[in-house]
CHARMM internal coordinates of N, CA and C (Angstrom, degrees):
IC EDIT
DIST 1 N 1 CA 1.4571
DIST 1 CA 1 C 1.5219
ANGL 1 N 1 CA 1 C 108.65
DIST 1 C 2 N 1.2900
ANGL 1 CA 1 C 2 N 117.16
DIHE 1 N 1 CA 1 C 2 N 128.38
DIST 2 N 2 CA 1.4489
ANGL 1 C 2 N 2 CA 122.50
DIHE 1 CA 1 C 2 N 2 CA 179.53
DIST 2 CA 2 C 1.5285
ANGL 2 N 2 CA 2 C 109.04
DIHE 1 C 2 N 2 CA 2 C -98.43
DIST 2 C 3 N 1.3266
ANGL 2 CA 2 C 3 N 115.36
DIHE 2 N 2 CA 2 C 3 N 128.87
DIST 3 N 3 CA 1.4589
ANGL 2 C 3 N 3 CA 120.79
DIHE 2 CA 2 C 3 N 3 CA -178.17
DIST 3 CA 3 C 1.5188
ANGL 3 N 3 CA 3 C 108.37
DIHE 2 C 3 N 3 CA 3 C -117.76
DIST 3 C 4 N 1.3191
ANGL 3 CA 3 C 4 N 116.99
DIHE 3 N 3 CA 3 C 4 N 134.37
DIST 4 N 4 CA 1.4550
ANGL 3 C 4 N 4 CA 120.62
DIHE 3 CA 3 C 4 N 4 CA 178.53
DIST 4 CA 4 C 1.5243
ANGL 4 N 4 CA 4 C 111.51
DIHE 3 C 4 N 4 CA 4 C -90.63
DIST 4 C 5 N 1.3161
ANGL 4 CA 4 C 5 N 117.85
DIHE 4 N 4 CA 4 C 5 N -1.48
DIST 5 N 5 CA 1.4663
ANGL 4 C 5 N 5 CA 122.07
DIHE 4 CA 4 C 5 N 5 CA 178.30
DIST 5 CA 5 C 1.5214
ANGL 5 N 5 CA 5 C 108.37
DIHE 4 C 5 N 5 CA 5 C -84.55
DIST 5 C 6 N 1.3284
ANGL 5 CA 5 C 6 N 117.43
DIHE 5 N 5 CA 5 C 6 N 129.91
DIST 6 N 6 CA 1.4568
ANGL 5 C 6 N 6 CA 122.13
DIHE 5 CA 5 C 6 N 6 CA 177.17
DIST 6 CA 6 C 1.5251
ANGL 6 N 6 CA 6 C 107.83
DIHE 5 C 6 N 6 CA 6 C -116.69
DIST 6 C 7 N 1.3381
ANGL 6 CA 6 C 7 N 118.35
DIHE 6 N 6 CA 6 C 7 N 106.67
DIST 7 N 7 CA 1.4600
ANGL 6 C 7 N 7 CA 120.79
DIHE 6 CA 6 C 7 N 7 CA -179.48
DIST 7 CA 7 C 1.5328
ANGL 7 N 7 CA 7 C 111.42
DIHE 6 C 7 N 7 CA 7 C -65.27
DIST 7 C 8 N 1.3092
ANGL 7 CA 7 C 8 N 116.03
DIHE 7 N 7 CA 7 C 8 N 152.20
DIST 8 N 8 CA 1.4579
ANGL 7 C 8 N 8 CA 122.09
DIHE 7 CA 7 C 8 N 8 CA 176.94
DIST 8 CA 8 C 1.5208
ANGL 8 N 8 CA 8 C 110.28
DIHE 7 C 8 N 8 CA 8 C -93.83
DIST 8 C 9 N 1.3264
ANGL 8 CA 8 C 9 N 114.96
DIHE 8 N 8 CA 8 C 9 N 156.74
DIST 9 N 9 CA 1.4667
ANGL 8 C 9 N 9 CA 123.29
DIHE 8 CA 8 C 9 N 9 CA 174.71
DIST 9 CA 9 C 1.5282
ANGL 9 N 9 CA 9 C 112.36
DIHE 8 C 9 N 9 CA 9 C 49.04
DIST 9 C 10 N 1.3487
ANGL 9 CA 9 C 10 N 116.90
DIHE 9 N 9 CA 9 C 10 N -126.66
DIST 10 N 10 CA 1.4733
ANGL 9 C 10 N 10 CA 121.16
DIHE 9 CA 9 C 10 N 10 CA -175.79
DIST 10 CA 10 C 1.5266
ANGL 10 N 10 CA 10 C 111.52
DIHE 9 C 10 N 10 CA 10 C -103.44
DIST 10 C 11 N 1.3065
ANGL 10 CA 10 C 11 N 116.20
DIHE 10 N 10 CA 10 C 11 N 39.67
DIST 11 N 11 CA 1.4735
ANGL 10 C 11 N 11 CA 121.83
DIHE 10 CA 10 C 11 N 11 CA 179.20
DIST 11 CA 11 C 1.5209
ANGL 11 N 11 CA 11 C 110.01
DIHE 10 C 11 N 11 CA 11 C -99.85
DIST 11 C 12 N 1.3453
ANGL 11 CA 11 C 12 N 114.97
DIHE 11 N 11 CA 11 C 12 N 156.68
DIST 12 N 12 CA 1.4584
ANGL 11 C 12 N 12 CA 120.72
DIHE 11 CA 11 C 12 N 12 CA 175.42
DIST 12 CA 12 C 1.5233
ANGL 12 N 12 CA 12 C 109.06
DIHE 11 C 12 N 12 CA 12 C -134.18
DIST 12 C 13 N 1.3243
ANGL 12 CA 12 C 13 N 116.59
DIHE 12 N 12 CA 12 C 13 N 159.68
DIST 13 N 13 CA 1.4623
ANGL 12 C 13 N 13 CA 122.51
DIHE 12 CA 12 C 13 N 13 CA 174.27
DIST 13 CA 13 C 1.5186
ANGL 13 N 13 CA 13 C 106.59
DIHE 12 C 13 N 13 CA 13 C -111.39
DIST 13 C 14 N 1.3488
ANGL 13 CA 13 C 14 N 115.71
DIHE 13 N 13 CA 13 C 14 N 128.28
DIST 14 N 14 CA 1.4607
ANGL 13 C 14 N 14 CA 121.43
DIHE 13 CA 13 C 14 N 14 CA -176.24
DIST 14 CA 14 C 1.5230
ANGL 14 N 14 CA 14 C 109.61
DIHE 13 C 14 N 14 CA 14 C -120.23
DIST 14 C 15 N 1.3240
ANGL 14 CA 14 C 15 N 116.34
DIHE 14 N 14 CA 14 C 15 N 133.05
DIST 15 N 15 CA 1.4661
ANGL 14 C 15 N 15 CA 122.24
DIHE 14 CA 14 C 15 N 15 CA 174.67
DIST 15 CA 15 C 1.5230
ANGL 15 N 15 CA 15 C 106.93
DIHE 14 C 15 N 15 CA 15 C -98.18
DIST 15 C 16 N 1.3382
ANGL 15 CA 15 C 16 N 118.27
DIHE 15 N 15 CA 15 C 16 N 116.92
DIST 16 N 16 CA 1.4735
ANGL 15 C 16 N 16 CA 120.17
DIHE 15 CA 15 C 16 N 16 CA -179.06
DIST 16 CA 16 C 1.5253
ANGL 16 N 16 CA 16 C 111.35
DIHE 15 C 16 N 16 CA 16 C -60.25
DIST 16 C 17 N 1.3267
ANGL 16 CA 16 C 17 N 115.92
DIHE 16 N 16 CA 16 C 17 N 139.72
DIST 17 N 17 CA 1.4584
ANGL 16 C 17 N 17 CA 120.90
DIHE 16 CA 16 C 17 N 17 CA 174.80
DIST 17 CA 17 C 1.5156
ANGL 17 N 17 CA 17 C 108.66
DIHE 16 C 17 N 17 CA 17 C -80.61
DIST 17 C 18 N 1.3079
ANGL 17 CA 17 C 18 N 116.17
DIHE 17 N 17 CA 17 C 18 N 148.88
DIST 18 N 18 CA 1.4602
ANGL 17 C 18 N 18 CA 121.15
DIHE 17 CA 17 C 18 N 18 CA 179.72
DIST 18 CA 18 C 1.5264
ANGL 18 N 18 CA 18 C 110.35
DIHE 17 C 18 N 18 CA 18 C -68.43
DIST 18 C 19 N 1.3154
ANGL 18 CA 18 C 19 N 116.56
DIHE 18 N 18 CA 18 C 19 N 137.26
DIST 19 N 19 CA 1.4608
ANGL 18 C 19 N 19 CA 121.82
DIHE 18 CA 18 C 19 N 19 CA 177.57
DIST 19 CA 19 C 1.5243
ANGL 19 N 19 CA 19 C 109.38
DIHE 18 C 19 N 19 CA 19 C -76.52
DIST 19 C 20 N 1.3137
ANGL 19 CA 19 C 20 N 115.33
DIHE 19 N 19 CA 19 C 20 N 155.41
DIST 20 N 20 CA 1.4600
ANGL 19 C 20 N 20 CA 120.42
DIHE 19 CA 19 C 20 N 20 CA 178.06
DIST 20 CA 20 C 1.5245
ANGL 20 N 20 CA 20 C 109.91
DIHE 19 C 20 N 20 CA 20 C -61.57
DIST 20 C 21 N 1.3198
ANGL 20 CA 20 C 21 N 116.45
DIHE 20 N 20 CA 20 C 21 N 138.91
DIST 21 N 21 CA 1.4586
ANGL 20 C 21 N 21 CA 121.60
DIHE 20 CA 20 C 21 N 21 CA 179.30
DIST 21 CA 21 C 1.5241
ANGL 21 N 21 CA 21 C 111.89
DIHE 20 C 21 N 21 CA 21 C -90.08
DIST 21 C 22 N 1.3372
ANGL 21 CA 21 C 22 N 116.55
DIHE 21 N 21 CA 21 C 22 N -24.28
DIST 22 N 22 CA 1.4662
ANGL 21 C 22 N 22 CA 120.97
DIHE 21 CA 21 C 22 N 22 CA -179.77
DIST 22 CA 22 C 1.5189
ANGL 22 N 22 CA 22 C 109.21
DIHE 21 C 22 N 22 CA 22 C -134.27
DIST 22 C 23 N 1.3323
ANGL 22 CA 22 C 23 N 116.16
DIHE 22 N 22 CA 22 C 23 N 158.15
DIST 23 N 23 CA 1.4580
ANGL 22 C 23 N 23 CA 121.51
DIHE 22 CA 22 C 23 N 23 CA 176.51
DIST 23 CA 23 C 1.5225
ANGL 23 N 23 CA 23 C 109.29
DIHE 22 C 23 N 23 CA 23 C -82.49
DIST 23 C 24 N 1.3340
ANGL 23 CA 23 C 24 N 116.37
DIHE 23 N 23 CA 23 C 24 N 173.75
DIST 24 N 24 CA 1.4634
ANGL 23 C 24 N 24 CA 121.01
DIHE 23 CA 23 C 24 N 24 CA 178.93
DIST 24 CA 24 C 1.5231
ANGL 24 N 24 CA 24 C 111.46
DIHE 23 C 24 N 24 CA 24 C -61.68
DIST 24 C 25 N 1.3326
ANGL 24 CA 24 C 25 N 116.89
DIHE 24 N 24 CA 24 C 25 N -29.09
DIST 25 N 25 CA 1.4684
ANGL 24 C 25 N 25 CA 120.27
DIHE 24 CA 24 C 25 N 25 CA -179.64
DIST 25 CA 25 C 1.5307
ANGL 25 N 25 CA 25 C 112.61
DIHE 24 C 25 N 25 CA 25 C -86.47
DIST 25 C 26 N 1.3438
ANGL 25 CA 25 C 26 N 117.43
DIHE 25 N 25 CA 25 C 26 N -0.84
DIST 26 N 26 CA 1.4598
ANGL 25 C 26 N 26 CA 120.67
DIHE 25 CA 25 C 26 N 26 CA 176.07
DIST 26 CA 26 C 1.5117
ANGL 26 N 26 CA 26 C 115.31
DIHE 25 C 26 N 26 CA 26 C 98.21
DIST 26 C 27 N 1.3368
ANGL 26 CA 26 C 27 N 118.51
DIHE 26 N 26 CA 26 C 27 N 3.16
DIST 27 N 27 CA 1.4645
ANGL 26 C 27 N 27 CA 120.67
DIHE 26 CA 26 C 27 N 27 CA 178.24
DIST 27 CA 27 C 1.5238
ANGL 27 N 27 CA 27 C 109.75
DIHE 26 C 27 N 27 CA 27 C -74.96
DIST 27 C 28 N 1.3128
ANGL 27 CA 27 C 28 N 116.44
DIHE 27 N 27 CA 27 C 28 N 138.12
DIST 28 N 28 CA 1.4650
ANGL 27 C 28 N 28 CA 121.70
DIHE 27 CA 27 C 28 N 28 CA 178.47
DIST 28 CA 28 C 1.5218
ANGL 28 N 28 CA 28 C 108.48
DIHE 27 C 28 N 28 CA 28 C -83.18
DIST 28 C 29 N 1.3336
ANGL 28 CA 28 C 29 N 115.78
DIHE 28 N 28 CA 28 C 29 N 131.93
DIST 29 N 29 CA 1.4647
ANGL 28 C 29 N 29 CA 121.00
DIHE 28 CA 28 C 29 N 29 CA 179.65
DIST 29 CA 29 C 1.5271
ANGL 29 N 29 CA 29 C 108.13
DIHE 28 C 29 N 29 CA 29 C -92.69
DIST 29 C 30 N 1.3480
ANGL 29 CA 29 C 30 N 118.39
DIHE 29 N 29 CA 29 C 30 N 119.72
DIST 30 N 30 CA 1.4715
ANGL 29 C 30 N 30 CA 119.73
DIHE 29 CA 29 C 30 N 30 CA 179.50
DIST 30 CA 30 C 1.5304
ANGL 30 N 30 CA 30 C 111.04
DIHE 29 C 30 N 30 CA 30 C -70.88
DIST 30 C 31 N 1.3323
ANGL 30 CA 30 C 31 N 116.69
DIHE 30 N 30 CA 30 C 31 N 155.26
DIST 31 N 31 CA 1.4599
ANGL 30 C 31 N 31 CA 121.54
DIHE 30 CA 30 C 31 N 31 CA -179.06
DIST 31 CA 31 C 1.5200
ANGL 31 N 31 CA 31 C 112.36
DIHE 30 C 31 N 31 CA 31 C -57.74
DIST 31 C 32 N 1.3279
ANGL 31 CA 31 C 32 N 117.73
DIHE 31 N 31 CA 31 C 32 N -33.12
DIST 32 N 32 CA 1.4650
ANGL 31 C 32 N 32 CA 120.58
DIHE 31 CA 31 C 32 N 32 CA -178.00
DIST 32 CA 32 C 1.5199
ANGL 32 N 32 CA 32 C 112.21
DIHE 31 C 32 N 32 CA 32 C -69.99
DIST 32 C 33 N 1.3250
ANGL 32 CA 32 C 33 N 118.60
DIHE 32 N 32 CA 32 C 33 N -20.70
DIST 33 N 33 CA 1.4617
ANGL 32 C 33 N 33 CA 121.82
DIHE 32 CA 32 C 33 N 33 CA -178.63
DIST 33 CA 33 C 1.5244
ANGL 33 N 33 CA 33 C 112.32
DIHE 32 C 33 N 33 CA 33 C -96.90
DIST 33 C 34 N 1.3223
ANGL 33 CA 33 C 34 N 117.34
DIHE 33 N 33 CA 33 C 34 N -6.27
DIST 34 N 34 CA 1.4632
ANGL 33 C 34 N 34 CA 120.52
DIHE 33 CA 33 C 34 N 34 CA -177.09
DIST 34 CA 34 C 1.5169
ANGL 34 N 34 CA 34 C 110.49
DIHE 33 C 34 N 34 CA 34 C -82.73
DIST 34 C 35 N 1.3331
ANGL 34 CA 34 C 35 N 114.93
DIHE 34 N 34 CA 34 C 35 N 143.21
DIST 35 N 35 CA 1.4505
ANGL 34 C 35 N 35 CA 120.21
DIHE 34 CA 34 C 35 N 35 CA 172.08
DIST 35 CA 35 C 1.5215
ANGL 35 N 35 CA 35 C 108.13
DIHE 34 C 35 N 35 CA 35 C -92.80
DIST 35 C 36 N 1.3216
ANGL 35 CA 35 C 36 N 116.26
DIHE 35 N 35 CA 35 C 36 N 157.61
DIST 36 N 36 CA 1.4547
ANGL 35 C 36 N 36 CA 119.41
DIHE 35 CA 35 C 36 N 36 CA 175.66
DIST 36 CA 36 C 1.5288
ANGL 36 N 36 CA 36 C 108.20
DIHE 35 C 36 N 36 CA 36 C -64.71
DIST 36 C 37 N 1.3267
ANGL 36 CA 36 C 37 N 117.26
DIHE 36 N 36 CA 36 C 37 N 143.90
DIST 37 N 37 CA 1.4672
ANGL 36 C 37 N 37 CA 118.90
DIHE 36 CA 36 C 37 N 37 CA -179.22
DIST 37 CA 37 C 1.5202
ANGL 37 N 37 CA 37 C 111.11
DIHE 36 C 37 N 37 CA 37 C -65.01
DIST 37 C 38 N 1.3243
ANGL 37 CA 37 C 38 N 115.62
DIHE 37 N 37 CA 37 C 38 N 144.04
DIST 38 N 38 CA 1.4564
ANGL 37 C 38 N 38 CA 121.36
DIHE 37 CA 37 C 38 N 38 CA 177.55
DIST 38 CA 38 C 1.5200
ANGL 38 N 38 CA 38 C 110.39
DIHE 37 C 38 N 38 CA 38 C -120.20
DIST 38 C 39 N 1.3116
ANGL 38 CA 38 C 39 N 116.11
DIHE 38 N 38 CA 38 C 39 N 16.86
DIST 39 N 39 CA 1.4501
ANGL 38 C 39 N 39 CA 121.89
DIHE 38 CA 38 C 39 N 39 CA 179.11
DIST 39 CA 39 C 1.5237
ANGL 39 N 39 CA 39 C 107.15
DIHE 38 C 39 N 39 CA 39 C -129.99
DIST 39 C 40 N 1.3185
ANGL 39 CA 39 C 40 N 116.45
DIHE 39 N 39 CA 39 C 40 N 138.52
DIST 40 N 40 CA 1.4506
ANGL 39 C 40 N 40 CA 118.65
DIHE 39 CA 39 C 40 N 40 CA -178.94
DIST 40 CA 40 C 1.5094
ANGL 40 N 40 CA 40 C 112.74
DIHE 39 C 40 N 40 CA 40 C -156.25
DIST 40 C 41 N 1.3279
ANGL 40 CA 40 C 41 N 114.87
DIHE 40 N 40 CA 40 C 41 N 171.26
DIST 41 N 41 CA 1.4622
ANGL 40 C 41 N 41 CA 121.86
DIHE 40 CA 40 C 41 N 41 CA 179.96
DIST 41 CA 41 C 1.5242
ANGL 41 N 41 CA 41 C 109.30
DIHE 40 C 41 N 41 CA 41 C -103.17
DIST 41 C 42 N 1.3208
ANGL 41 CA 41 C 42 N 116.77
DIHE 41 N 41 CA 41 C 42 N 134.14
DIST 42 N 42 CA 1.4604
ANGL 41 C 42 N 42 CA 122.14
DIHE 41 CA 41 C 42 N 42 CA 178.33
DIST 42 CA 42 C 1.5253
ANGL 42 N 42 CA 42 C 108.37
DIHE 41 C 42 N 42 CA 42 C -72.87
DIST 42 C 43 N 1.3386
ANGL 42 CA 42 C 43 N 116.66
DIHE 42 N 42 CA 42 C 43 N 123.82
DIST 43 N 43 CA 1.4655
ANGL 42 C 43 N 43 CA 121.08
DIHE 42 CA 42 C 43 N 43 CA -179.53
DIST 43 CA 43 C 1.5303
ANGL 43 N 43 CA 43 C 112.83
DIHE 42 C 43 N 43 CA 43 C -110.87
DIST 43 C 44 N 1.3384
ANGL 43 CA 43 C 44 N 117.80
DIHE 43 N 43 CA 43 C 44 N -15.07
DIST 44 N 44 CA 1.4645
ANGL 43 C 44 N 44 CA 121.30
DIHE 43 CA 43 C 44 N 44 CA 176.55
DIST 44 CA 44 C 1.5213
ANGL 44 N 44 CA 44 C 109.01
DIHE 43 C 44 N 44 CA 44 C -156.18
DIST 44 C 45 N 1.3392
ANGL 44 CA 44 C 45 N 115.93
DIHE 44 N 44 CA 44 C 45 N 145.24
DIST 45 N 45 CA 1.4631
ANGL 44 C 45 N 45 CA 121.78
DIHE 44 CA 44 C 45 N 45 CA -177.29
DIST 45 CA 45 C 1.5202
ANGL 45 N 45 CA 45 C 108.86
DIHE 44 C 45 N 45 CA 45 C -131.78
DIST 45 C 46 N 1.3323
ANGL 45 CA 45 C 46 N 116.00
DIHE 45 N 45 CA 45 C 46 N 135.04
DIST 46 N 46 CA 1.4579
ANGL 45 C 46 N 46 CA 120.68
DIHE 45 CA 45 C 46 N 46 CA 176.22
DIST 46 CA 46 C 1.5194
ANGL 46 N 46 CA 46 C 111.20
DIHE 45 C 46 N 46 CA 46 C -75.15
DIST 46 C 47 N 1.3319
ANGL 46 CA 46 C 47 N 117.28
DIHE 46 N 46 CA 46 C 47 N 172.94
DIST 47 N 47 CA 1.4681
ANGL 46 C 47 N 47 CA 120.96
DIHE 46 CA 46 C 47 N 47 CA -176.37
DIST 47 CA 47 C 1.5268
ANGL 47 N 47 CA 47 C 114.10
DIHE 46 C 47 N 47 CA 47 C -74.03
DIST 47 C 48 N 1.3089
ANGL 47 CA 47 C 48 N 118.43
DIHE 47 N 47 CA 47 C 48 N -13.61
DIST 48 N 48 CA 1.4656
ANGL 47 C 48 N 48 CA 121.59
DIHE 47 CA 47 C 48 N 48 CA -177.58
DIST 48 CA 48 C 1.5130
ANGL 48 N 48 CA 48 C 110.63
DIHE 47 C 48 N 48 CA 48 C 110.18
DIST 48 C 49 N 1.3125
ANGL 48 CA 48 C 49 N 114.78
DIHE 48 N 48 CA 48 C 49 N 168.97
DIST 49 N 49 CA 1.4674
ANGL 48 C 49 N 49 CA 119.23
DIHE 48 CA 48 C 49 N 49 CA -178.56
DIST 49 CA 49 C 1.5289
ANGL 49 N 49 CA 49 C 110.40
DIHE 48 C 49 N 49 CA 49 C -89.99
DIST 49 C 50 N 1.3163
ANGL 49 CA 49 C 50 N 115.66
DIHE 49 N 49 CA 49 C 50 N 164.68
DIST 50 N 50 CA 1.4558
ANGL 49 C 50 N 50 CA 121.86
DIHE 49 CA 49 C 50 N 50 CA 176.10
DIST 50 CA 50 C 1.5192
ANGL 50 N 50 CA 50 C 107.32
DIHE 49 C 50 N 50 CA 50 C -104.55
DIST 50 C 51 N 1.3536
ANGL 50 CA 50 C 51 N 116.79
DIHE 50 N 50 CA 50 C 51 N 126.73
DIST 51 N 51 CA 1.4648
ANGL 50 C 51 N 51 CA 120.03
DIHE 50 CA 50 C 51 N 51 CA -178.91
DIST 51 CA 51 C 1.5291
ANGL 51 N 51 CA 51 C 110.40
DIHE 50 C 51 N 51 CA 51 C -80.67
DIST 51 C 52 N 1.3296
ANGL 51 CA 51 C 52 N 116.31
DIHE 51 N 51 CA 51 C 52 N -177.20
DIST 52 N 52 CA 1.4650
ANGL 51 C 52 N 52 CA 121.69
DIHE 51 CA 51 C 52 N 52 CA -176.40
DIST 52 CA 52 C 1.5294
ANGL 52 N 52 CA 52 C 113.18
DIHE 51 C 52 N 52 CA 52 C -63.86
DIST 52 C 53 N 1.3360
ANGL 52 CA 52 C 53 N 117.33
DIHE 52 N 52 CA 52 C 53 N -22.97
DIST 53 N 53 CA 1.4651
ANGL 52 C 53 N 53 CA 121.18
DIHE 52 CA 52 C 53 N 53 CA -179.72
DIST 53 CA 53 C 1.5255
ANGL 53 N 53 CA 53 C 112.67
DIHE 52 C 53 N 53 CA 53 C -92.26
DIST 53 C 54 N 1.3295
ANGL 53 CA 53 C 54 N 117.36
DIHE 53 N 53 CA 53 C 54 N 2.36
DIST 54 N 54 CA 1.4522
ANGL 53 C 54 N 54 CA 121.29
DIHE 53 CA 53 C 54 N 54 CA 179.45
DIST 54 CA 54 C 1.5156
ANGL 54 N 54 CA 54 C 114.47
DIHE 53 C 54 N 54 CA 54 C 87.06
DIST 54 C 55 N 1.3329
ANGL 54 CA 54 C 55 N 117.05
DIHE 54 N 54 CA 54 C 55 N 7.40
DIST 55 N 55 CA 1.4642
ANGL 54 C 55 N 55 CA 121.00
DIHE 54 CA 54 C 55 N 55 CA 179.16
DIST 55 CA 55 C 1.5232
ANGL 55 N 55 CA 55 C 110.26
DIHE 54 C 55 N 55 CA 55 C -88.78
DIST 55 C 56 N 1.3248
ANGL 55 CA 55 C 56 N 116.50
DIHE 55 N 55 CA 55 C 56 N 142.00
DIST 56 N 56 CA 1.4634
ANGL 55 C 56 N 56 CA 122.04
DIHE 55 CA 55 C 56 N 56 CA 178.47
DIST 56 CA 56 C 1.5259
ANGL 56 N 56 CA 56 C 108.61
DIHE 55 C 56 N 56 CA 56 C -79.40
DIST 56 C 57 N 1.3508
ANGL 56 CA 56 C 57 N 116.53
DIHE 56 N 56 CA 56 C 57 N 127.54
DIST 57 N 57 CA 1.4645
ANGL 56 C 57 N 57 CA 122.58
DIHE 56 CA 56 C 57 N 57 CA 177.25
DIST 57 CA 57 C 1.5245
ANGL 57 N 57 CA 57 C 106.89
DIHE 56 C 57 N 57 CA 57 C -104.82
DIST 57 C 58 N 1.3464
ANGL 57 CA 57 C 58 N 117.76
DIHE 57 N 57 CA 57 C 58 N 111.17
DIST 58 N 58 CA 1.4672
ANGL 57 C 58 N 58 CA 120.09
DIHE 57 CA 57 C 58 N 58 CA -176.33
DIST 58 CA 58 C 1.5263
ANGL 58 N 58 CA 58 C 112.40
DIHE 57 C 58 N 58 CA 58 C -69.22
DIST 58 C 59 N 1.3255
ANGL 58 CA 58 C 59 N 115.64
DIHE 58 N 58 CA 58 C 59 N 161.68
DIST 59 N 59 CA 1.4646
ANGL 58 C 59 N 59 CA 122.54
DIHE 58 CA 58 C 59 N 59 CA 179.19
DIST 59 CA 59 C 1.5237
ANGL 59 N 59 CA 59 C 108.63
DIHE 58 C 59 N 59 CA 59 C -87.64
DIST 59 C 60 N 1.3337
ANGL 59 CA 59 C 60 N 116.64
DIHE 59 N 59 CA 59 C 60 N 146.61
DIST 60 N 60 CA 1.4632
ANGL 59 C 60 N 60 CA 121.89
DIHE 59 CA 59 C 60 N 60 CA -177.27
DIST 60 CA 60 C 1.5213
ANGL 60 N 60 CA 60 C 113.95
DIHE 59 C 60 N 60 CA 60 C -80.47
DIST 60 C 61 N 1.3217
ANGL 60 CA 60 C 61 N 119.25
DIHE 60 N 60 CA 60 C 61 N -7.65
DIST 61 N 61 CA 1.4646
ANGL 60 C 61 N 61 CA 121.03
DIHE 60 CA 60 C 61 N 61 CA -179.33
DIST 61 CA 61 C 1.5243
ANGL 61 N 61 CA 61 C 109.55
DIHE 60 C 61 N 61 CA 61 C -105.20
DIST 61 C 62 N 1.3353
ANGL 61 CA 61 C 62 N 115.44
DIHE 61 N 61 CA 61 C 62 N 155.41
DIST 62 N 62 CA 1.4576
ANGL 61 C 62 N 62 CA 120.96
DIHE 61 CA 61 C 62 N 62 CA 178.02
DIST 62 CA 62 C 1.5215
ANGL 62 N 62 CA 62 C 108.98
DIHE 61 C 62 N 62 CA 62 C -127.81
DIST 62 C 63 N 1.3104
ANGL 62 CA 62 C 63 N 116.21
DIHE 62 N 62 CA 62 C 63 N 164.60
DIST 63 N 63 CA 1.4628
ANGL 62 C 63 N 63 CA 121.43
DIHE 62 CA 62 C 63 N 63 CA 177.80
DIST 63 CA 63 C 1.5238
ANGL 63 N 63 CA 63 C 108.46
DIHE 62 C 63 N 63 CA 63 C -59.25
DIST 63 C 64 N 1.3380
ANGL 63 CA 63 C 64 N 115.58
DIHE 63 N 63 CA 63 C 64 N 133.17
DIST 64 N 64 CA 1.4597
ANGL 63 C 64 N 64 CA 121.27
DIHE 63 CA 63 C 64 N 64 CA -179.67
DIST 64 CA 64 C 1.5130
ANGL 64 N 64 CA 64 C 113.35
DIHE 63 C 64 N 64 CA 64 C 101.15
DIST 64 C 65 N 1.3436
ANGL 64 CA 64 C 65 N 118.13
DIHE 64 N 64 CA 64 C 65 N -16.60
DIST 65 N 65 CA 1.4657
ANGL 64 C 65 N 65 CA 120.50
DIHE 64 CA 64 C 65 N 65 CA 176.95
DIST 65 CA 65 C 1.5206
ANGL 65 N 65 CA 65 C 109.93
DIHE 64 C 65 N 65 CA 65 C -66.03
DIST 65 C 66 N 1.3270
ANGL 65 CA 65 C 66 N 116.37
DIHE 65 N 65 CA 65 C 66 N 147.28
DIST 66 N 66 CA 1.4658
ANGL 65 C 66 N 66 CA 121.76
DIHE 65 CA 65 C 66 N 66 CA 173.66
DIST 66 CA 66 C 1.5206
ANGL 66 N 66 CA 66 C 106.59
DIHE 65 C 66 N 66 CA 66 C -100.56
DIST 66 C 67 N 1.3320
ANGL 66 CA 66 C 67 N 116.50
DIHE 66 N 66 CA 66 C 67 N 125.95
DIST 67 N 67 CA 1.4601
ANGL 66 C 67 N 67 CA 121.90
DIHE 66 CA 66 C 67 N 67 CA -175.81
DIST 67 CA 67 C 1.5257
ANGL 67 N 67 CA 67 C 110.86
DIHE 66 C 67 N 67 CA 67 C -125.91
DIST 67 C 68 N 1.3184
ANGL 67 CA 67 C 68 N 114.99
DIHE 67 N 67 CA 67 C 68 N 157.93
DIST 68 N 68 CA 1.4607
ANGL 67 C 68 N 68 CA 122.17
DIHE 67 CA 67 C 68 N 68 CA 171.81
DIST 68 CA 68 C 1.5150
ANGL 68 N 68 CA 68 C 107.56
DIHE 67 C 68 N 68 CA 68 C -101.47
DIST 68 C 69 N 1.3194
ANGL 68 CA 68 C 69 N 116.86
DIHE 68 N 68 CA 68 C 69 N 142.55
DIST 69 N 69 CA 1.4553
ANGL 68 C 69 N 69 CA 120.47
DIHE 68 CA 68 C 69 N 69 CA 176.59
DIST 69 CA 69 C 1.5205
ANGL 69 N 69 CA 69 C 109.00
DIHE 68 C 69 N 69 CA 69 C -136.22
DIST 69 C 70 N 1.3268
ANGL 69 CA 69 C 70 N 115.99
DIHE 69 N 69 CA 69 C 70 N 156.42
DIST 70 N 70 CA 1.4645
ANGL 69 C 70 N 70 CA 120.16
DIHE 69 CA 69 C 70 N 70 CA -175.99
DIST 70 CA 70 C 1.5218
ANGL 70 N 70 CA 70 C 111.10
DIHE 69 C 70 N 70 CA 70 C -90.15
DIST 70 C 71 N 1.3232
ANGL 70 CA 70 C 71 N 114.36
DIHE 70 N 70 CA 70 C 71 N 158.75
DIST 71 N 71 CA 1.4675
ANGL 70 C 71 N 71 CA 120.35
DIHE 70 CA 70 C 71 N 71 CA 175.01
DIST 71 CA 71 C 1.5173
ANGL 71 N 71 CA 71 C 108.50
DIHE 70 C 71 N 71 CA 71 C -73.97
DIST 71 C 72 N 1.3230
ANGL 71 CA 71 C 72 N 115.90
DIHE 71 N 71 CA 71 C 72 N 152.24
DIST 72 N 72 CA 1.4609
ANGL 71 C 72 N 72 CA 119.88
DIHE 71 CA 71 C 72 N 72 CA 172.25
DIST 72 CA 72 C 1.4871
ANGL 72 N 72 CA 72 C 109.99
DIHE 71 C 72 N 72 CA 72 C -151.40
END
COOR INIT
IC SEED 1 N 1 CA 1 C
IC BUILD
């Protein structure tokens, strides 16, 4: 997936992964019972932050990584 968004500093852009539609036993989960996804794929990564000495500190994640993120 090509993204035209370029994050600044130590930011990333995450595309949420789709939640399961059914349980392991085959029960369908209604939309009202689903939680928002907290797992996603990194689609864009910023260049990293600048430390106190002016050096660029790169980010540990790369495009394509699957990450967990918290609700807010």
